[in-house]
Every structure is written in C-alpha cells, then in structure tokens.
ZALOKOL-48396 format. One record per atom (N, C-alpha, C): residue in one letter; atom name; x, y, z. Coordinates in nm, 4 decimals. Layout:
% ZALOKOL-48396
PT | lodo | vofi | px | py | pz
PT | A | CA | X | Y | Z
...
***
This chain:
% ZALOKOL-48396
PT | lodo | vofi | px | py | pz
PT | S | N | 4.9024 | -2.5960 | 1.5518
PT | S | CA | 4.8038 | -2.4985 | 1.5743
PT | S | C | 4.6612 | -2.5118 | 1.6100
PT | G | N | 4.6311 | -2.6458 | 1.6000
PT | G | CA | 4.5235 | -2.6807 | 1.6478
PT | G | C | 4.5041 | -2.6470 | 1.8094
PT | L | N | 4.5722 | -2.7080 | 1.8893
PT | L | CA | 4.6085 | -2.7303 | 2.0177
PT | L | C | 4.5759 | -2.5598 | 2.0601
PT | V | N | 4.6248 | -2.4669 | 2.0244
PT | V | CA | 4.5997 | -2.2902 | 2.0296
PT | V | C | 4.4564 | -2.3097 | 2.0293
PT | D | N | 4.3939 | -2.3494 | 1.9588
PT | D | CA | 4.2583 | -2.3246 | 1.9686
PT | D | C | 4.1521 | -2.4244 | 2.0642
PT | A | N | 4.1991 | -2.4995 | 2.0904
PT | A | CA | 4.1567 | -2.5889 | 2.1645
PT | A | C | 4.1682 | -2.5446 | 2.3109
PT | A | N | 4.2648 | -2.5131 | 2.3363
PT | A | CA | 4.3061 | -2.4379 | 2.4579
PT | A | C | 4.2348 | -2.3204 | 2.4870
PT | A | N | 4.2344 | -2.2460 | 2.3866
PT | A | CA | 4.1683 | -2.1170 | 2.4181
PT | A | C | 4.0388 | -2.1639 | 2.4119
PT | A | N | 3.9603 | -2.2340 | 2.3552
PT | A | CA | 3.8388 | -2.2862 | 2.3818
PT | A | C | 3.8187 | -2.3289 | 2.5277
PT | A | N | 3.8965 | -2.4132 | 2.5803
PT | A | CA | 3.8939 | -2.4741 | 2.6927
PT | A | C | 3.9111 | -2.3808 | 2.8236
PT | L | N | 4.0027 | -2.2604 | 2.7851
PT | L | CA | 4.0302 | -2.1505 | 2.8689
PT | L | C | 3.8693 | -2.0772 | 2.8849
PT | D | N | 3.7892 | -2.0507 | 2.7732
PT | D | CA | 3.6497 | -1.9841 | 2.7769
PT | D | C | 3.5870 | -2.0700 | 2.8144
PT | L | N | 3.5729 | -2.2036 | 2.8063
PT | L | CA | 3.4732 | -2.3068 | 2.9016
PT | L | C | 3.5049 | -2.3032 | 3.0404
PT | G | N | 3.6442 | -2.2491 | 3.0946
PT | G | CA | 3.6795 | -2.2637 | 3.2108
PT | G | C | 3.7306 | -2.4127 | 3.2665
PT | W | N | 3.7654 | -2.4988 | 3.1463
PT | W | CA | 3.8198 | -2.6053 | 3.1623
PT | W | C | 3.9800 | -2.6196 | 3.1791
PT | I | N | 4.0390 | -2.4822 | 3.1944
PT | I | CA | 4.1572 | -2.4819 | 3.2188
PT | I | C | 4.1958 | -2.3434 | 3.2823
PT | E | N | 4.2459 | -2.3582 | 3.4031
PT | E | CA | 4.2710 | -2.2596 | 3.4932
PT | E | C | 4.3836 | -2.1581 | 3.4384
PT | A | N | 4.3984 | -2.0186 | 3.4878
PT | A | CA | 4.5064 | -1.9728 | 3.4217
PT | A | C | 4.6217 | -2.0163 | 3.4484
PT | S | N | 4.6463 | -2.0828 | 3.5640
PT | S | CA | 4.7967 | -2.1502 | 3.6031
PT | S | C | 4.8170 | -2.2482 | 3.4663
PT | G | N | 4.7432 | -2.2920 | 3.3989
PT | G | CA | 4.7310 | -2.4168 | 3.2927
PT | G | C | 4.6564 | -2.5485 | 3.3731
PT | R | N | 4.6507 | -2.5831 | 3.4767
PT | R | CA | 4.5729 | -2.6526 | 3.5529
PT | R | C | 4.4790 | -2.6996 | 3.4876
PT | L | N | 4.4260 | -2.8315 | 3.4905
PT | L | CA | 4.3078 | -2.8707 | 3.4232
PT | L | C | 4.2278 | -2.8280 | 3.5762
PT | A | N | 4.1115 | -2.8080 | 3.5019
PT | A | CA | 3.9980 | -2.7581 | 3.6091
PT | A | C | 3.8917 | -2.8265 | 3.6565
PT | G | N | 3.8741 | -2.8501 | 3.7478
PT | G | CA | 3.7398 | -2.9382 | 3.7975
PT | G | C | 3.7732 | -3.0797 | 3.7986
PT | G | N | 3.8935 | -3.1008 | 3.8228
PT | G | CA | 3.9262 | -3.2718 | 3.8764
PT | G | C | 3.9354 | -3.3452 | 3.7359
PT | R | N | 3.9648 | -3.2462 | 3.6218
PT | R | CA | 3.9578 | -3.3324 | 3.4880
PT | R | C | 4.0808 | -3.4157 | 3.5072
PT | D | N | 4.0802 | -3.4985 | 3.4396
PT | D | CA | 4.2103 | -3.5803 | 3.3637
PT | D | C | 4.2578 | -3.5198 | 3.2312
PT | A | N | 4.1276 | -3.5213 | 3.1857
PT | A | CA | 4.1792 | -3.4671 | 3.0055
PT | A | C | 4.0257 | -3.3870 | 2.9470
PT | I | N | 4.0841 | -3.3402 | 2.8636
PT | I | CA | 3.9680 | -3.2244 | 2.7647
PT | I | C | 3.9394 | -3.3054 | 2.6307
PT | P | N | 3.8306 | -3.3333 | 2.6327
PT | P | CA | 3.7939 | -3.4011 | 2.5169
PT | P | C | 3.7905 | -3.2896 | 2.3992
PT | V | N | 3.8310 | -3.3429 | 2.2468
PT | V | CA | 3.8333 | -3.2748 | 2.1513
PT | V | C | 3.7403 | -3.3161 | 2.0693
PT | V | N | 3.7734 | -3.4382 | 1.9985
PT | V | CA | 3.7155 | -3.5227 | 1.9277
PT | V | C | 3.7943 | -3.6543 | 1.9282
PT | E | N | 3.6897 | -3.7657 | 1.9670
PT | E | CA | 3.6951 | -3.9085 | 1.9640
PT | E | C | 3.7992 | -3.9524 | 1.8771
PT | P | N | 3.8999 | -4.0026 | 1.9101
PT | P | CA | 3.9454 | -4.0790 | 2.0521
PT | P | C | 4.0397 | -3.9609 | 2.0779
PT | V | N | 4.0423 | -3.8050 | 2.0407
PT | V | CA | 4.1548 | -3.7229 | 2.0784
PT | V | C | 4.1216 | -3.6478 | 2.2100
PT | R | N | 4.2043 | -3.6427 | 2.3119
PT | R | CA | 4.1791 | -3.5672 | 2.4284
PT | R | C | 4.3279 | -3.4959 | 2.4463
PT | L | N | 4.2667 | -3.3948 | 2.5310
PT | L | CA | 4.4382 | -3.3094 | 2.6004
PT | L | C | 4.4635 | -3.3660 | 2.7255
PT | T | N | 4.5852 | -3.3897 | 2.7567
PT | T | CA | 4.5820 | -3.4099 | 2.8889
PT | T | C | 4.6566 | -3.2893 | 2.9605
PT | Q | N | 4.6690 | -3.3212 | 3.0828
PT | Q | CA | 4.8043 | -3.2154 | 3.1452
PT | Q | C | 4.9045 | -3.1711 | 3.1153
PT | A | N | 4.9544 | -3.3034 | 3.0670
PT | A | CA | 5.0992 | -3.2917 | 3.0045
PT | A | C | 5.0883 | -3.1925 | 2.8630
PT | D | N | 4.9583 | -3.2523 | 2.7934
PT | D | CA | 4.9746 | -3.1769 | 2.6329
PT | D | C | 4.9627 | -2.9933 | 2.6942
PT | I | N | 4.9012 | -2.9770 | 2.7606
PT | I | CA | 4.8585 | -2.8410 | 2.8008
PT | I | C | 5.0454 | -2.7678 | 2.8367
PT | R | N | 5.0813 | -2.8482 | 2.9464
PT | R | CA | 5.2007 | -2.8059 | 2.9815
PT | R | C | 5.3276 | -2.7928 | 2.8766
PT | Q | N | 5.2995 | -2.8871 | 2.7603
PT | Q | CA | 5.4053 | -2.8730 | 2.6502
PT | Q | C | 5.3483 | -2.7250 | 2.5553
PT | L | N | 5.2339 | -2.7138 | 2.6015
PT | L | CA | 5.1773 | -2.5945 | 2.5024
PT | L | C | 5.2527 | -2.4789 | 2.5900
PT | Q | N | 5.2168 | -2.4562 | 2.7189
PT | Q | CA | 5.2898 | -2.3652 | 2.7852
PT | Q | C | 5.4146 | -2.3327 | 2.7576
PT | L | N | 5.4954 | -2.4485 | 2.7773
PT | L | CA | 5.6203 | -2.4002 | 2.7526
PT | L | C | 5.6848 | -2.3481 | 2.6247
PT | A | N | 5.6072 | -2.3920 | 2.4962
PT | A | CA | 5.6063 | -2.3268 | 2.3964
PT | A | C | 5.5841 | -2.1874 | 2.3868
PT | K | N | 5.4880 | -2.1572 | 2.4173
PT | K | CA | 5.4011 | -2.0552 | 2.4363
PT | K | C | 5.4901 | -1.9549 | 2.5275
PT | G | N | 5.5783 | -1.9911 | 2.6279
PT | G | CA | 5.6523 | -1.9185 | 2.7087
PT | G | C | 5.7647 | -1.8938 | 2.6417
PT | A | N | 5.8567 | -1.9751 | 2.5608
PT | A | CA | 5.9369 | -1.9228 | 2.4995
PT | A | C | 5.9197 | -1.8618 | 2.3893
PT | I | N | 5.8310 | -1.8700 | 2.3020
PT | I | CA | 5.7823 | -1.7889 | 2.2022
PT | I | C | 5.7249 | -1.6435 | 2.2584
PT | A | N | 5.6508 | -1.6006 | 2.3356
PT | A | CA | 5.6106 | -1.4872 | 2.3823
PT | A | C | 5.7299 | -1.3956 | 2.4852
PT | A | N | 5.8133 | -1.4615 | 2.5482
PT | A | CA | 5.9170 | -1.4304 | 2.5684
PT | A | C | 6.0144 | -1.4084 | 2.4852
PT | G | N | 6.0468 | -1.4496 | 2.3816
PT | G | CA | 6.1479 | -1.4274 | 2.2583
PT | G | C | 6.0571 | -1.2946 | 2.2094
PT | L | N | 5.9452 | -1.2710 | 2.1678
PT | L | CA | 5.8621 | -1.1399 | 2.0881
PT | L | C | 5.8980 | -1.0103 | 2.1886
PT | Q | N | 5.8859 | -1.0683 | 2.3459
PT | Q | CA | 5.8980 | -0.8981 | 2.4119
PT | Q | C | 6.0509 | -0.8999 | 2.4247
PT | I | N | 6.1331 | -1.0027 | 2.3890
PT | I | CA | 6.2966 | -0.9367 | 2.4096
PT | I | C | 6.3245 | -0.8466 | 2.2765
PT | L | N | 6.2531 | -0.8958 | 2.1598
PT | L | CA | 6.2735 | -0.8345 | 2.0485
PT | L | C | 6.2201 | -0.7217 | 2.0690
PT | L | N | 6.0801 | -0.6877 | 2.0733
PT | L | CA | 6.0250 | -0.5615 | 2.1029
PT | L | C | 6.1016 | -0.4661 | 2.2024
PT | D | N | 6.1404 | -0.5044 | 2.2943
PT | D | CA | 6.2267 | -0.4208 | 2.3968
PT | D | C | 6.3632 | -0.3849 | 2.3368
PT | R | N | 6.4299 | -0.4692 | 2.2443
PT | R | CA | 6.5242 | -0.4619 | 2.1827
PT | R | C | 6.5304 | -0.3127 | 2.0779
PT | F | N | 6.4237 | -0.2995 | 2.0586
PT | F | CA | 6.3828 | -0.2261 | 1.9325
PT | F | C | 6.3108 | -0.0869 | 2.0189
PT | G | N | 6.2790 | -0.0961 | 2.1339
PT | G | CA | 6.2218 | -0.0058 | 2.1979
PT | G | C | 6.0438 | 0.0087 | 2.1657
PT | A | N | 6.0005 | -0.0903 | 2.1424
PT | A | CA | 5.8686 | -0.1033 | 2.0831
PT | A | C | 5.7937 | -0.1572 | 2.1951
PT | T | N | 5.6523 | -0.1433 | 2.1512
PT | T | CA | 5.5518 | -0.2320 | 2.2074
PT | T | C | 5.4465 | -0.3067 | 2.1101
PT | S | N | 5.3733 | -0.3941 | 2.1474
PT | S | CA | 5.2879 | -0.4922 | 2.0576
PT | S | C | 5.2141 | -0.3676 | 1.9817
PT | A | N | 5.1930 | -0.2679 | 2.0566
PT | A | CA | 5.0837 | -0.1819 | 2.0059
PT | A | C | 5.1515 | -0.0733 | 1.8865
PT | D | N | 5.2662 | -0.0802 | 1.8866
PT | D | CA | 5.3450 | -0.0077 | 1.7667
PT | D | C | 5.3782 | -0.0898 | 1.6302
PT | L | N | 5.3328 | -0.2420 | 1.6629
PT | L | CA | 5.3652 | -0.3325 | 1.5270
PT | L | C | 5.2245 | -0.2995 | 1.4357
PT | S | N | 5.2440 | -0.3002 | 1.3065
PT | S | CA | 5.1346 | -0.2432 | 1.1943
PT | S | C | 5.1063 | -0.3749 | 1.1532
PT | R | N | 5.2073 | -0.4861 | 1.1395
PT | R | CA | 5.2043 | -0.6092 | 1.0861
PT | R | C | 5.2575 | -0.7158 | 1.1717
PT | L | N | 5.2230 | -0.8320 | 1.2046
PT | L | CA | 5.3139 | -0.9312 | 1.2918
PT | L | C | 5.3081 | -1.0487 | 1.1681
PT | Y | N | 5.3973 | -1.0895 | 1.0819
PT | Y | CA | 5.4123 | -1.1900 | 0.9873
PT | Y | C | 5.4474 | -1.3231 | 1.0842
PT | L | N | 5.3638 | -1.4405 | 1.0497
PT | L | CA | 5.3888 | -1.5839 | 1.1140
PT | L | C | 5.4287 | -1.6598 | 0.9880
PT | A | N | 5.5442 | -1.7186 | 1.0033
PT | A | CA | 5.5955 | -1.8088 | 0.8838
PT | A | C | 5.5803 | -1.9677 | 0.9319
PT | G | N | 5.6119 | -2.0284 | 0.8266
PT | G | CA | 5.6225 | -2.1703 | 0.8742
PT | G | C | 5.4235 | -2.2651 | 0.8697
PT | A | N | 5.4359 | -2.3959 | 0.8759
PT | A | CA | 5.2908 | -2.4294 | 0.8881
PT | A | C | 5.1948 | -2.3887 | 1.0108
PT | F | N | 5.3374 | -2.3746 | 1.1488
PT | F | CA | 5.2466 | -2.3376 | 1.2648
PT | F | C | 5.1905 | -2.2048 | 1.2781
PT | G | N | 5.2526 | -2.1052 | 1.1985
PT | G | CA | 5.2354 | -1.9468 | 1.1629
PT | G | C | 5.0933 | -1.9910 | 1.0587
PT | N | N | 5.1058 | -2.0386 | 0.9548
PT | N | CA | 5.0060 | -2.0213 | 0.8663
PT | N | C | 4.8831 | -2.0894 | 0.9023
PT | Y | N | 4.8642 | -2.1891 | 1.0030
PT | Y | CA | 4.7406 | -2.2290 | 1.0083
PT | Y | C | 4.6904 | -2.1978 | 1.1434
PT | M | N | 4.7903 | -2.1078 | 1.2394
PT | M | CA | 4.7103 | -2.0556 | 1.3514
PT | M | C | 4.5937 | -1.9726 | 1.3555
PT | N | N | 4.5197 | -1.9796 | 1.4115
PT | N | CA | 4.4158 | -1.8879 | 1.4597
PT | N | C | 4.4697 | -1.7599 | 1.5384
PT | P | N | 4.4711 | -1.6503 | 1.4795
PT | P | CA | 4.5301 | -1.5159 | 1.5281
PT | P | C | 4.4478 | -1.4972 | 1.6579
PT | T | N | 4.2793 | -1.5364 | 1.6878
PT | T | CA | 4.2318 | -1.5027 | 1.7814
PT | T | C | 4.2673 | -1.6306 | 1.9048
PT | G | N | 4.2851 | -1.7176 | 1.8796
PT | G | CA | 4.2986 | -1.8183 | 1.9801
PT | G | C | 4.4262 | -1.7896 | 2.0419
PT | A | N | 4.5435 | -1.7682 | 1.9405
PT | A | CA | 4.6505 | -1.7148 | 2.0157
PT | A | C | 4.6875 | -1.6063 | 2.0622
PT | R | N | 4.5834 | -1.5208 | 2.0433
PT | R | CA | 4.5533 | -1.4016 | 2.1316
PT | R | C | 4.5284 | -1.4463 | 2.2982
PT | R | N | 4.3926 | -1.5130 | 2.2572
PT | R | CA | 4.3568 | -1.5539 | 2.3826
PT | R | C | 4.4445 | -1.6283 | 2.4684
PT | I | N | 4.5288 | -1.7049 | 2.4538
PT | I | CA | 4.6018 | -1.7980 | 2.4977
PT | I | C | 4.7287 | -1.7094 | 2.5602
PT | G | N | 4.7494 | -1.5916 | 2.5208
PT | G | CA | 4.8908 | -1.5048 | 2.5491
PT | G | C | 4.9681 | -1.5475 | 2.4684
PT | L | N | 4.9608 | -1.6145 | 2.3483
PT | L | CA | 5.0886 | -1.6281 | 2.2631
PT | L | C | 5.1076 | -1.5057 | 2.1931
PT | L | N | 5.0413 | -1.4541 | 2.1566
PT | L | CA | 5.0646 | -1.3368 | 2.0701
PT | L | C | 4.9600 | -1.1962 | 2.1176
PT | D | N | 5.0600 | -1.0897 | 2.1565
PT | D | CA | 4.9816 | -0.9991 | 2.2335
PT | D | C | 4.9741 | -0.8796 | 2.1073
PT | C | N | 4.8952 | -0.8783 | 1.9876
PT | C | CA | 4.8958 | -0.8136 | 1.8962
PT | C | C | 4.7523 | -0.8125 | 1.8243
PT | P | N | 4.6461 | -0.7167 | 1.8026
PT | P | CA | 4.5352 | -0.7684 | 1.7411
PT | P | C | 4.5076 | -0.8415 | 1.6300
PT | P | N | 4.4314 | -0.9232 | 1.6104
PT | P | CA | 4.4113 | -1.0374 | 1.5287
PT | P | C | 4.4124 | -0.9818 | 1.3810
PT | E | N | 4.3747 | -0.8656 | 1.3369
PT | E | CA | 4.3656 | -0.7910 | 1.2300
PT | E | C | 4.4965 | -0.7657 | 1.1730
PT | R | N | 4.6008 | -0.7545 | 1.2832
PT | R | CA | 4.7357 | -0.7032 | 1.2245
PT | R | C | 4.8192 | -0.8334 | 1.2103
PT | I | N | 4.7633 | -0.9420 | 1.2303
PT | I | CA | 4.8551 | -1.0890 | 1.2223
PT | I | C | 4.8088 | -1.1359 | 1.0915
PT | V | N | 4.9517 | -1.1604 | 1.0140
PT | V | CA | 4.9299 | -1.2172 | 0.8869
PT | V | C | 5.0030 | -1.3413 | 0.8524
PT | S | N | 4.9596 | -1.4594 | 0.7716
PT | S | CA | 5.0117 | -1.5757 | 0.7440
PT | S | C | 5.0894 | -1.5418 | 0.6389
PT | A | N | 5.2697 | -1.5469 | 0.6676
PT | A | CA | 5.3514 | -1.5677 | 0.5589
PT | A | C | 5.3364 | -1.6791 | 0.4877
PT | G | N | 5.2986 | -1.7987 | 0.5101
PT | G | CA | 5.3412 | -1.9175 | 0.4586
PT | G | C | 5.4889 | -1.9561 | 0.4847
PT | N | N | 5.5069 | -2.0392 | 0.3663
PT | N | CA | 5.6439 | -2.1353 | 0.3542
PT | N | C | 5.7479 | -2.0515 | 0.3543
PT | T | N | 5.8127 | -1.9445 | 0.4093
PT | T | CA | 5.8799 | -1.8658 | 0.3950
PT | T | C | 6.0198 | -1.8793 | 0.3798
PT | S | N | 6.0624 | -2.0249 | 0.4568
PT | S | CA | 6.1790 | -2.0662 | 0.4087
PT | S | C | 6.2148 | -2.1418 | 0.2657
PT | L | N | 6.1298 | -2.1921 | 0.2469
PT | L | CA | 6.1100 | -2.2125 | 0.0750
PT | L | C | 6.1292 | -2.1003 | 0.0114
PT | L | N | 6.0276 | -2.0179 | 0.0266
PT | L | CA | 6.0347 | -1.8852 | -0.0894
PT | L | C | 6.1985 | -1.8162 | -0.0589
PT | G | N | 6.2321 | -1.8008 | 0.0235
PT | G | CA | 6.3736 | -1.7406 | 0.0598
PT | G | C | 6.4733 | -1.8212 | -0.0089
PT | T | N | 6.4549 | -1.9749 | 0.0015
PT | T | CA | 6.5572 | -2.0354 | -0.0740
PT | T | C | 6.5630 | -2.0165 | -0.2053
PT | K | N | 6.4137 | -2.0317 | -0.2917
PT | K | CA | 6.4075 | -1.9867 | -0.3823
PT | K | C | 6.4754 | -1.8707 | -0.4600
PT | M | N | 6.4585 | -1.7605 | -0.3691
PT | M | CA | 6.4818 | -1.6244 | -0.4015
PT | M | C | 6.6536 | -1.6266 | -0.4029
PT | A | N | 6.6868 | -1.6859 | -0.3107
PT | A | CA | 6.8395 | -1.7069 | -0.3061
PT | A | C | 6.9265 | -1.7528 | -0.4395
PT | L | N | 6.8543 | -1.8621 | -0.4618
PT | L | CA | 6.9045 | -1.9366 | -0.5893
PT | L | C | 6.8853 | -1.8585 | -0.7069
PT | Y | N | 6.8049 | -1.8002 | -0.7359
PT | Y | CA | 6.7644 | -1.6962 | -0.8429
PT | Y | C | 6.8401 | -1.5844 | -0.8560
PT | Q | N | 6.9068 | -1.5314 | -0.7536
PT | Q | CA | 6.9512 | -1.3948 | -0.7323
PT | Q | C | 7.1423 | -1.4115 | -0.7619
PT | P | N | 7.1625 | -1.2973 | -0.8443
PT | P | CA | 7.3344 | -1.3028 | -0.8556
PT | P | C | 7.3727 | -1.3093 | -0.7170
PT | P | N | 7.5092 | -1.3883 | -0.6979
PT | P | CA | 7.5506 | -1.3974 | -0.5639
PT | P | C | 7.6294 | -1.2336 | -0.5001
PT | E | N | 7.6473 | -1.1692 | -0.5987
PT | E | CA | 7.7076 | -1.0358 | -0.5485
PT | E | C | 7.6072 | -0.9560 | -0.5838
PT | G | N | 7.5464 | -0.8107 | -0.4785
PT | G | CA | 7.4751 | -0.6859 | -0.5417
PT | G | C | 7.3219 | -0.7543 | -0.5411
PT | G | N | 7.2822 | -0.8773 | -0.4688
PT | G | CA | 7.1362 | -0.8837 | -0.4989
PT | G | C | 7.0959 | -0.8498 | -0.4047
PT | L | N | 6.9563 | -0.9232 | -0.4041
PT | L | CA | 6.8583 | -0.9168 | -0.2941
PT | L | C | 6.8915 | -0.9921 | -0.1755
PT | L | N | 6.9670 | -1.1151 | -0.1879
PT | L | CA | 7.0374 | -1.1782 | -0.0559
PT | L | C | 7.1274 | -1.0983 | -0.0301
PT | E | N | 7.2120 | -1.0330 | -0.0913
PT | E | CA | 7.3429 | -0.9520 | -0.0263
PT | E | C | 7.2908 | -0.8412 | 0.0717
PT | A | N | 7.1329 | -0.7812 | 0.0009
PT | A | CA | 7.0934 | -0.6566 | 0.0748
PT | A | C | 7.0218 | -0.6931 | 0.2095
PT | V | N | 6.9863 | -0.8349 | 0.2261
PT | V | CA | 6.8916 | -0.8799 | 0.3114
PT | V | C | 6.9924 | -0.9166 | 0.4323
PT | R | N | 7.1148 | -1.0203 | 0.4008
PT | R | CA | 7.2062 | -1.0378 | 0.4996
PT | R | C | 7.2771 | -0.9309 | 0.5755
PT | G | N | 7.2704 | -0.8102 | 0.5137
PT | G | CA | 7.3347 | -0.6791 | 0.5428
PT | G | C | 7.2199 | -0.6205 | 0.6806
PT | K | N | 7.1384 | -0.6754 | 0.6376
PT | K | CA | 7.0067 | -0.6235 | 0.7668
PT | K | C | 6.9797 | -0.6985 | 0.8814
PT | V | N | 7.0181 | -0.8309 | 0.8735
PT | V | CA | 6.9717 | -0.9193 | 0.9430
PT | V | C | 7.0481 | -0.9360 | 1.0602
PT | E | N | 7.0303 | -0.9446 | 1.1765
PT | E | CA | 7.0861 | -0.9729 | 1.3192
PT | E | C | 7.0341 | -1.1072 | 1.3481
PT | H | N | 7.1188 | -1.1714 | 1.3873
PT | H | CA | 7.0958 | -1.3199 | 1.4811
PT | H | C | 7.0637 | -1.2556 | 1.6314
PT | V | N | 6.9565 | -1.2950 | 1.6881
PT | V | CA | 6.9692 | -1.2653 | 1.8353
PT | V | C | 6.9545 | -1.3992 | 1.9270
PT | T | N | 7.0331 | -1.4061 | 1.9859
PT | T | CA | 7.0188 | -1.5271 | 2.0776
PT | T | C | 6.9230 | -1.5141 | 2.2092
PT | L | N | 6.8219 | -1.5391 | 2.1831
PT | L | CA | 6.7093 | -1.5168 | 2.3038
PT | L | C | 6.7521 | -1.5717 | 2.4226
PT | S | N | 6.7936 | -1.7005 | 2.4588
PT | S | CA | 6.8564 | -1.7611 | 2.5660
PT | S | C | 6.9781 | -1.6727 | 2.6411
PT | A | N | 7.0508 | -1.6162 | 2.5548
PT | A | CA | 7.1426 | -1.5255 | 2.6119
PT | A | C | 7.0996 | -1.4084 | 2.6520
PT | D | N | 6.9969 | -1.3802 | 2.6559
PT | D | CA | 6.9470 | -1.2790 | 2.6887
PT | D | C | 6.9164 | -1.2577 | 2.8656
PT | P | N | 6.9539 | -1.1981 | 2.9666
PT | P | CA | 6.9745 | -1.2355 | 3.0848
PT | P | C | 6.8302 | -1.2171 | 3.1533
PT | R | N | 6.7195 | -1.1590 | 3.0764
PT | R | CA | 6.5561 | -1.1860 | 3.0943
PT | R | C | 6.5013 | -1.2660 | 3.0465
PT | F | N | 6.5563 | -1.3400 | 2.9573
PT | F | CA | 6.4691 | -1.4524 | 2.8868
PT | F | C | 6.4057 | -1.5454 | 2.9969
PT | Q | N | 6.5046 | -1.6067 | 3.0894
PT | Q | CA | 6.4366 | -1.7312 | 3.1822
PT | Q | C | 6.3056 | -1.6446 | 3.2548
PT | D | N | 6.3246 | -1.5296 | 3.3354
PT | D | CA | 6.2121 | -1.4562 | 3.3849
PT | D | C | 6.1260 | -1.4617 | 3.3237
PT | L | N | 6.0979 | -1.3957 | 3.1771
PT | L | CA | 6.0094 | -1.3613 | 3.1054
PT | L | C | 5.9340 | -1.4896 | 3.0334
PT | F | N | 6.0393 | -1.6273 | 3.0527
PT | F | CA | 5.9725 | -1.7481 | 2.9685
PT | F | C | 5.8732 | -1.8037 | 3.1025
PT | V | N | 5.9097 | -1.7711 | 3.2351
PT | V | CA | 5.8262 | -1.8365 | 3.3431
PT | V | C | 5.6969 | -1.7309 | 3.3363
PT | E | N | 5.7152 | -1.6066 | 3.3159
PT | E | CA | 5.6547 | -1.5499 | 3.3494
PT | E | C | 5.4811 | -1.5552 | 3.2416
PT | K | N | 5.5414 | -1.5417 | 3.1237
PT | K | CA | 5.4832 | -1.5545 | 3.0000
PT | K | C | 5.4011 | -1.7220 | 2.9793
PT | M | N | 5.4438 | -1.8094 | 3.0624
PT | M | CA | 5.3836 | -1.9676 | 3.0718
PT | M | C | 5.2231 | -1.9337 | 3.0926
PT | G | N | 5.1735 | -1.8827 | 3.1635
PT | G | CA | 5.0437 | -1.8855 | 3.2392
PT | G | C | 4.9266 | -1.8097 | 3.1207
PT | F | N | 4.8332 | -1.8499 | 3.1528
PT | F | CA | 4.7369 | -1.7778 | 3.0451
PT | F | C | 4.6452 | -1.6629 | 3.1398
PT | E | N | 4.6937 | -1.5946 | 3.1874
PT | E | CA | 4.6553 | -1.4901 | 3.2582
PT | E | C | 4.6303 | -1.3789 | 3.1051
PT | G | N | 4.5042 | -1.3205 | 3.1708
PT | G | CA | 4.4999 | -1.1786 | 3.0745
PT | G | C | 4.4682 | -1.2444 | 2.9363
PT | G | N | 4.4371 | -1.3659 | 2.9182
PT | G | CA | 4.3999 | -1.3656 | 2.7619
PT | G | C | 4.2794 | -1.3574 | 2.7182
***
C-alpha cells in the first residue's frame, strides 16, 4: 500500500511517465534511505494495478454499472486496510471518489469467525452462500485487453 502512495507522489512530481517509465533518465526513485523504487518495482505495481482495475471493470460491466453508481467500495485485507484512497485513485487503481472507499479490515478472519459460530443450516453463512457468485476474471474474453489498458497511469 505504501508503494501506491510513492508512485502517486512520483507521478505528481513528474518522476514517472504515464506509461510507467521512470522519467528524466532516472534509474530509481528515492523514498527513504536506503529504500528506492526501481523500474522493475513500478512494472510490478503496474501488473497488479492492471489486474485489479480490469477485474473491477469486468464486475461493474457484469452488473451494468459504472463506478459512479457505487455508493461504497469496501477494501479488505492488509492491502486494502492501509491503502490511501487518494493515492489509489491517482495511479488509476480505483476509479471511485475517495470518500466512498471504506476499509473493511480483515474480512476473511471475521467471516471465518462468523461461520464458526453460525448454525450449519439456515444461518447467515447459508444465506450468504446463496448470494455469492464466483467470477473467473481471466476467463472473460475482455480481461487481457482491459488488463493492458489499465496498466498505464494515464488520467490519474
């Protein structure tokens, strides 16, 4: 999550181009000595960003929605818990106003606890299970094109 903020700041400073290349002949971006971001670090961020942003776009399209239709976007896990919504929006990871982004914490642990304390039949777990649909993003024919499209930092 700190990488997201570092990249957002580097974009604002002109140290990273919209394509993701380091600008001005830089070989690295200083963060805090001895930490430096290299071109390889930025490329790894772009790969993760591309996959996440493409996945979100596919899910929105599946429900006939846009990011403007979202009243809340919940981010889970350590990455989501500590991510700065403004930085995530700046790099194009999330296309949602920061005030609509909510950290949900460790939802997998909470869900596991809730499942353990629920009756096996007729409880919350069964109700949720009936509403959940697994979506294999990589099976969507548009995933690869969206993935590549979303890797850049344009429009952040």
